[in-house]
N, C-alpha and C positions, 0 to 999 in steps of 0.2 A: 182429403180432410187431414189436416194438422195435427200431429200427435205431439201431446205437451211432454213436459219431463217427468212429470209424476205417472203418466199412462207408461211410458217408456219402461220407467222403473219397475213399475207393476209388471209388465209382460216379462222381462229379464227374471225377475224373483219368481214368477210362476213357472218358469222352464227349470229354473234350479231346485225350487220346494214347491213341488205341486201342492195345492191345496189340499187340505183334510176332506173326507167324505162328509157328506153332510145329511143323507139319507140312511136308514137302517139298512137298506139293500146294499149300498155301496160300502158300508160298513161290513157286513158280512163278506163281501167279496174280498177285501182287504185284508180281514182276518184269517180267511181262506188262502189266500196268496202267500201271508206270513207264516202260517202254521206249514204249509208245502215247504217252503224255504227252509223253514227251520228244522224240518225232519230230513231234508236233503243235506244238511249241512252236519247234521248230527250224526249220519250215517257215515258221512267220509271221515269223520273226527273218531267216531268209534263204532266200529263194524259191528255188527250184530254176531253174538256167539252163537254157532250152530248146535243146536243140542240133538244128542243121538237117540231122544225118545222122541216118538211120533207127536206132533202137533195136534193138541185135542180141541184148539180153538180155531176159528175162521180167520181170524187177523193174522197179517204177517207179523214176523216177530219184531220187524224195525217198526212197524206202526206201534207194538206193544211198549218198545222201547222209548219211543219218542211221547208216546201218552204218560209214560210214568216219569220220565224226566219234566215233562211239562207239570204234572200234577204236583211234584215236588219242590218246584220252584212256586207255583201259585199257592200251595199250602204253607210256603215258609212264613213264621211268625211276623217277619218285617211286614208283609202284606196283610197279615189278619188284623180286622177291626173287630173291636169289641163295642157291641151296642151299648148306648147311653142307658143307663137304667132311671127311670124317674125318681126323683126325689120325694121322700116320704115327708109326710107332716113334721114328724119329730126331727129329722135332719134340718127341716126348714126352721123349726122354732130355736134349733140349737146354734144354727148360723145368724139368727137374729137376737141372740140372747145379749143384753146389756153388757159391756167390759164391767169388770168389778171396780168398785169405786176406789181411787188410788189413796184416798185419805185413809179408807180402812187398812189398805195394805200397809200404809206407812204406820199406823197405829199399831198393826200384830208385829212389824218388823222391829218397831222400839220395843215392846213389851217381851217379845223374844229376846233382845240383845243383838240381833243380827243387823240391824241398821246401822250405816255407814253414811258418809258424804254423798256417795252416788245414790245411794237408794234415796235420800231425802231430796235431790235435786230432780231427780227421774220421776218421783210421785207428784211434787210440785209442779213439774214442767205438764205432765198429764192433766192435772187438775187446772190449772191455767188455761190449758186448750178447751177445757169442756165450759169454761166462763168466755171464751171469746163469742163476739156479736151480740154479748147482754148488755142492756144500758149500764150507765156506769152505776149507778145506785143499786143494781141488782147484783152485780159483780161485788160491790162492796158488802153487799148482806151476805150474800153466798160463802165469802172469803171468811166473815166475822163467824159464822156458823159452822164453817169448818173445823175450827178450834185447831187449826196447824200451829197457831202460837203456844198452845198449851204442850203441843206434841214436840216443837224445837226445844221449848225450854227444858222439858222432861229428859229429852235426847241428850243436850249439852250438859245437864247436871249429872248424868249417868257415864259421860265419856272422860277419859283421861284426858290431862294436860296437853299433851300432844295432838290429839284430833280436835281439841278445842282451837288450838293453833293452827290446824290445817284448816278449819271450818273459816276463820276469820280470813285466812289468805287465801282464799277460793273464792274469786269473784262473781263465778256463775252460781254458785249456791248462796252467797250471801245475797246476791240481786234477787233471786228466788223466793228468799226469805222475808225480805223486808216489806214487801206489800202485805204479807199478813201480819208483821209486826205492826205496822202502820195503822190499819185497819183497826186493831186491838189496842191501840195507844199505848204503845209500849216505849215510849220516849224514855223513861226512867231506865228501864232496863238497857236499852242502846246506849243510854250515855254510861252504863256502868260498864259495858261493853269496851268502849271507848277509852275509860279509866284504867280499865285493866291493861289495855293494849299498850298504853302509854308507859304503864309502870313497866312492863317489861321489853318495849321497843321506844325508847325516848327519840323524839323528832326534834332536831334543831333548826334554826332559819339557815338551811343551805340551799341555795338555788341551783347548784352544779349536781346535786343528787339526785337520781332518779326515783320520784316518789309514789309513783301511779300505780306499783306493786306492791306497795306497803299495806299492811291491814288497815291502819290508821285511816288511810284514804280510802280505800274499798269499802269498809264499813259507814264511814261519813257520807260518802258520795252516794251510796246504794240507798241509805235511808232519805235523804233530801230527795232525789230523785223520785222514788217510792211516794215521798210525801207528796210531791207535785202530782204525780200521775195516778195515784191510786188513793192519796189521804185527803186531807181538810186544804190542800192546795199551797200557794204561794206563800201566803202569811204564816200557816204553821210551819214551814220550812226555813223561813227566814227567823223565826223564833228559835228555831231549833238549833242553826247554824249559832246564833247570836249565842246561845247557852254554851254551845260548844266552844265558843272563841274565848269566852270567861274562864273556861276550867283550865286549860294549860298555861296561861300568860297572864290571869287575874287584871284582864281588863286591858292590858297594855297592847295595842293593835299594831305597834310599829315593831314588834317582835313576834307575830305571828309565823308559825312554820310553814313552808311553802305548800304543804297540802291543802291548809284551809284557804290559802290565798287562792288556790286552783279552784278549789269548788266554789268559792265566793265568787270568782270572776263568771264561772259557769250560772251561776244563779244570777248575777247581775245580768248576763247576755239573755236569760231567760225574762228576765223583768222588761227590760226594753224590747222584747218582741211581743209582749202582751197585748190586748187590745185596753184603748185608755180606760174603759170601765171597770176593768179588773186591776188597774194600776191605782186608780181612785179608790178600791178598796182596801189598800193597804195603809194600815195606822202611819201619819205621818212621823210619830216620834221612830217608830220602829224602822221605817224608812230612812231616815237620818242617821239613825244608829248603825245601820249596816253600811251606808255610805261612808260612816269615819274607819272603816276597814281599810280602804284603799288611801293610805296617808301619802303625802309628799315628804318623804324620809330618804336621806342618803343622796348621794351624789346625781346631776340632772340626769345622766342616763336611767338611774334606778328609779328616780322620781318618775319619768315618762312612762316606765313600766306600771308603777302602783297607783300612780295619780290618775291613769288613764278612766278607770270605770268609775270612779268618783265625778270626774269631768261628764262622762255619759249619764250617769245616773242624774245628775242636777238638771239636766235637760225633760226628765220623765218624773221630776217629783209630783207627788199626788196634788199638792197645793202650790202654787206660785213657783212655777219652774224657775230654775235659776241658770244663767249662764257664765256666772262669774267663775265657776271651776273649769269650764271650758276656755275661759279666755287666760286664766292662769297657766292651765296645761300648754297652751299655744305659746306662752313666753317660756315655759322651761323648756320646752321643744326646740324653741330656736335658738336657745343657748348651748344645747346639747349637740356633740358632734356625732350624730347618727347616721347612717345612709336611710335616705327617708323610703328608698324602694322597697324595703322589707315589711313596711307595714303601712305605706302610704294611703290605700284606700281606706283603711280603718280611721286614719288619723281625718283625711279629707273629708270624709261622714261627718266625724264629729266636729269640726270645724265649721263646716257650710249648714250643720242643723243650728250649731249655736249663732251662727250669723244671722239666720233666719229669725230665731227668737229674739235675738237684740233688735232686729228692724221692728218686731211687732210690738216690743218694749220700749222703741223710739229711744234706742242706745245706738244712735247710728256711728258714732266713733268708735265703740267697742266692735261692731259689725265690721267697720272698715278694717281694722286691725284683724280680725280674724279671716277676713278674705286675703288680705294681704299673705299672711301665712299658708293659707290655703292654696293660693297661687303657686307658691314655691313647690309644692307637692307635685304639682301636674308636670309631665315631661318637659315640656317648653319652658318651664318656669327657670327664674335664676334662683337656685337654692341656696340660703346662707347656710344650709344645715347637711349639705352634701359631703362635706369634706370627710374623707376617711380618718379613721385614729391614727395619728401620727407618731405617738412615742407608747411606751410601754403601761404607763400610768392610764393613758385613755383607754389601751386594750382591756386593762382589766376593769375599767367601767364599763366598756362595752359587751363584755363576754356573757355577765349574769342578764344582761337584756336580752341579749340573742337567745340564752337558754331560756328565759322566761316566755318567750313568744313561741318557741317551739312547745313549750308546755301549756299553752293555752291561755297563759294569762292575759296575752294582748292579741287578739285575734286579726286574723288579715282577712278582709272581705273583699270577696270579687276576685 
């Protein structure tokens, strides 16, 4: 009979490590052997003390010492087990008691004057967790019933100026508050907040400045996002943004500060990703007014950045989509000396979508022109715009565009 490798391995290991006993009798024999061995080893290490008094017990002294030693080991606290006590009904009720309403906790903290920004954030976070999984309308109703907006306004009115500034600069807290402000329709209040911030921290059209941490950006962006996700939707968000655009610049969209352009580009990206049915629900005049934010001003490199979303939105117009803005953008881009590999995917998608719309509208010459520009963006294409900036003037035009791309004004797709 041929012995396999597994059988040979089992045979060797059985010699090294004999199997443990499997029956009570074998276990008893093993315990007796171990006890005797332990007593002999104990006697060798600790010889029994000979007592001068006569022994009154029948057991030898060494057996008594061994038993005492064994007893001290087995009775050690490390080997002791405490039996689990059955839980009472009162303990079960306490463990299943509901957690206190975080809104009540916030209300008491504000009333007692001990509430701070972290208290507000934690209470609202817990309340939002309780709303997870509920239908949209149910969540909105619960948020309106909570009266969080009243608590926040009460808290801000009782804090000092420094605490208000810290509140507007804390992105997490502002984002947790805005859904409740949206549901309570506090657009005028948030607009007053923006006016207050602008008076204290003026913002000028400077594309090199990092603005994503500014209080203007945090408040406006948080409210727009909350309006889209928790409020009335894209139409209400567009109207609020247009009102915010008119406040600092008196309707002159060519001088909009960078934080508004960044938020507007995010909103434009959201519009282009909506289903056609939701896009058609946007009033045409509101849609066109929003598109005017992205004007073709400045040098060609600047125009490519600002005009991108107007060209893109023209393809998604609720009524009569218009590819003419994309055609104009292709002409601007052909004249600009910009490395195409930085944003070729976004531009390629824009020009191909515009060419497809031109074909549907029987504008074949325009479609051919768009396709020729798009072809130059492909890796094997002969690009007329692939030249790097050659002099200082071209580098000055190019740097604002790169910074704008990094700030999300011109996305890179794919």
